N, C-alpha and C positions, 0 to 999 in steps of 0.2 A: 271509448271516451264518452262520458256523460255530459249532456248539455246543461246540467243543473249544478249550481254552486251556491254555498250558503255563507251568510255573514252573521256573526253574533257581535253586535256593536251598539253604541249609543245613538240615540236619535238627535241629530244636530239640525235644528230648524232652518239654518242657513243653507243646508244641503252641501256645504263644502267639505265636510268631514263625516266620519262615522258611517252609520248604516246607509244613508242616502247616497253618499259618495261611493260606497262599495257597490251598491246596486247599479249606479251609473257606469262604473268601471266594468263590471261584469257584462252589462249589456253592450258596451262599446266593443267588447271582445266576442259579441254574438253568443252569449251564454244567458240562460235564465237565472236571475238572481233571486234567491230566497232569503228573506230577512227576518232575523230574530232580535228583538230589542233588549238590550241589557241595562239601559239607563235612559231617562228622559231629561234632557238638558234644556236650559234656557240660555241661549247664546246667539251672537251674531258672528260674522266672519272675523271680527276684531275684539269682541268683548265676551267674556264668560261670566254668567250671572248666577248659575246654580245648577244642581243636579239632584234628581230623585232616582235612587238605585233600585233595580229589580233584583229580587232574591233568586237564588239558584233554582228553587222550585218553579218560579214563574218563567224563568228562561227555558228550563227543560220542558215545561208545558207548551210553550210555543214551538219548540224545535221538534218534538217527537212526532206530531202528526205529519209534518213535512217529510221527515226521514222515513216514515212508514209508507208514504205515497211515492216520493221521488227518489231516484237513484243518485244520491249525492256522495261524491268521493272526497271532495275538498271543502274545507270550511275556514274562512278567515275570521279571526277573533280580535276585537278591539277592546274598549274600556270595560272594566268590571270594577266592582267596589273593592275587591280584595282577591288575591290569588286563591284563597280558600274556596271561593265561589266556583272557580274553574276546576278545582279538585273534586267538586261534586258533579259539575256539569259534564266534564269529559267522559268519565266512565258510564254515566247514564246514557249519553248519546252513542257511545260505542256499543252498548248492548243492542241497540236497534240497527246501527250501521257499523259492524265490526271493523271494517277497513277504513273508516273515516279519518282523513288526515287533517291536522290542525296547523294553521299558520298564524302565529300570534304577533301582533303589533302591540308591544307593551306600553301603551300610553299612560305614563305616570302623572303627567300634568298637561293642562291645556296650553296651546301656544300663547294664550293671553296671560298665562302664569298661574292659573288655578291648579292646586295640587290635589289629585284624586285620592291617592293614598301613599303611605310610606312603608310598604311591606319590606321586611328585611330579607336577605338572601335565602336563608333557610326556609322561608315560607314559599319560595318559588320552587324549591327542589322537588316537591310532589307533582308539580305541573309540567316541568320541562320534559320528562320522558314521553309525554303524550304528543309532543310537537314534532312536526316534520321540519318546521323552520321558525326561528325567532328573528324579528327584525328591529332590534333596538338601535337608538342613537347612542352617542358616547355617554351622555348623562345617564341614560336608562340602563346601559349595560353595567356601569359602575355601581349604580344603586341596586341592581338585581344580584350582582355577584359578590359585592363587598371588596372587590379588588380595586385598587386606586388608579390603575392605568387601563385605558379603554381596550387596547388590543389584547392585553393579558386577560382582562375580564372576559372578553369574547371567547378567547381560547378556553378559559375555565368553564364557561357555560356550554361550549361546544362539545364537552364530554358527554352531555345529555342529549343534544339535538343539534342540527345544523343552525348556524347563526350568520345572518347577514348584518354586519355592523355598518350602519349608515354613517356617511361622513359629513353630513350637512352641518353638524355642530362642532366639528373638530377644528382646531386652530391651524394645525399643519395639514397639508394635503387635503384642503377643503374640497368636498364633493367626491372624494374617493371612497367607494364602498368596498368592503372586504367580506367575502363569503368563506366561512369556515365550515367544511363538511367532511367529517372524519379527519383524516390526516391532510386533506387538501386545503390549500388557501388560494383563492382566486381574487384578484384585484380588478375592480371596475372603475375606470376613470370617468371624470365628468365629461359630458358632451360639449359644453360651452358655458361660459359665464353669462351669456346673453339670455337670461331668464328673469321672470318676475316671481317674487315670493308668493306662495299660495297657502291659504288656510287649508289644512288637511292633506298636505302633499304626502306625508308618511302613510296615511290611510290609503291613498291612491296607489302608492307603490306596493304595499303589501297586498291590496286587492288585485292589482294587475298580476302580480306573481302568482297568486292563488288561481286566477283565471287561466293563466298560461300553463300551470301545472295540470289543471283540469282538462286542458286541451291536449295534453300528452307530452309537453316539453319536459326535458330533463331539468333538474334544479338549476344548474349553472346557466343554461339557456333561458330559463324562465326569469331568473334574476337579471340577466343582461337585457332581455326584451322588456321586462317590467320597468327597468330603469329608463330605457328609451321611451316607453310610453309616458312615463312621468315627466320626462324632459319635454315632450311635446305638450303635455298638459300645462307645464309651467310657462311655456311660450304662448299659450292660447289666449291670454288676456292680461292686460297690465294691472287688473284689480286683484284682490285677494281671493276671488272666486273665478275658477277657470271653466273651460268647456271640455267635455269629454267626446272623443271620437270624431272631432270636427273634420279631420282629413278624410276619413271614410265617408262621412255624411256629404261633404262637398263633392267627393269623387262620385258617389252614388247619384247626387243631384245632377252633376255634369253628364253622367252616362244616360240618365233618364231624359235630360233635355236633348241630348244628341239623338237618342232613339226616337223621341217625339218628333223632332225636326225631320228626320229621315222618313218617318211614317207619313207625315204631312206631304212631303215632297213626292213620295211614291203615289199617294192618293191623287195628287194634282196631275201626275203624269198619266194616270189611267184614263 
């Protein structure tokens, strides 16, 4: 198991989504997060104002020195200007790290409504075979496949790579996610409705799954545990921005306080 994991994603100044959210998620899983910027955005947690895209060459230039130095096995991918960019980036990175596994969260539009691009299904076909996992919601899987029904669209894309179809945007069975991996279908139910909406929750889920794969979990287990982590993140704050790894942080703080108290008592007894 490598303790290094990479993100190729956009820089969201609010820290709730994209590159910063990925790094926070990686570190909450006790992994070293390496970040490569694919876009500079102007946004808050509730408003998207604009984006400046980085070219494939600039993305590759950031990633190669990291891959040459650190043993990275898994890489989460977020927004890019067009799938053609990934068709250049993926093979270039694989030359340096032949076994590098990509997990793509295909963000086609911001939660505030800004549309990043409208690539058609055949433009994704060159990218999908590089992926270990694709994590679209219902709107995204339909746009990427050209199929009008979400589950059939996911099955169509699953011919190329594993697909975790997120259920947050579906009208029926809301919150149910479905993993299509080869001939297998695994359903993951919602933990509870007692959560608060979060800016960037899809980024957090895909980053958590990436981290768990890097830690050695099988895909089904990584998706299940990633969903559980995201659920805790959604519970962490009533605002659109959440807290990462708070349970671990509080536990560590409690342990430290207990240890310090015991040490003081022991010194007083000497």
